[in-house]
N, C-alpha and C positions, 0 to 999 in steps of 0.2 A: 643706835636708833632709840629714841625716847619712847617710853610707853605712855599709855593714856593715864591721866591723873584725875582724881575726883576732888573737888567738883570741877566740872569742865567749864562752868559759866556761873554768873551771878545768881540765876534762878535756882540752880541746884544748891548753891551755897546758902541762899536764904531759906530754902525748904529744909535743909538739914539743920540750920540754926533754929528754925521754928520748932521742929520736932524735938530737938535736944532740950528745949525749954518745957516740954510737956512730960507728964508722968505716963510713961509707957510700960510700967512694970506689970500691969495686968493685961497687956495687949499681946496677942499672938503675933508671930512673924508675919502672917498673912495680913493681919489688921494693920501692922506698922507699914507694910508695903502699900496697902490701900491708902493709908493716911499720907504717905510720902507722895504717891502719884496724884492724889487729890490736891495736896498742897502745891505741887509743881504746876498743875493746871490753874489753880487759883492765882498764883503769883504771875504766871505767864499771861493770863487773861487781864490781870490788873495792869501789867506792864504794857500790853498792847493798847489798852484803853488810855493810858497816859500819853502814848505817841500820837494819838489822833487829834 
């Protein structure tokens, strides 16, 4: 049985690529988590807008 892999989809991959390009050295793990979730939402919303 195969396990889950990350990223599971293009939105997750794009969010991770975006965050990798930012300077996160002064961010806490909680801030990075918040940035990742916000980035996922922004990319998903943009993607949905493109489909309309």
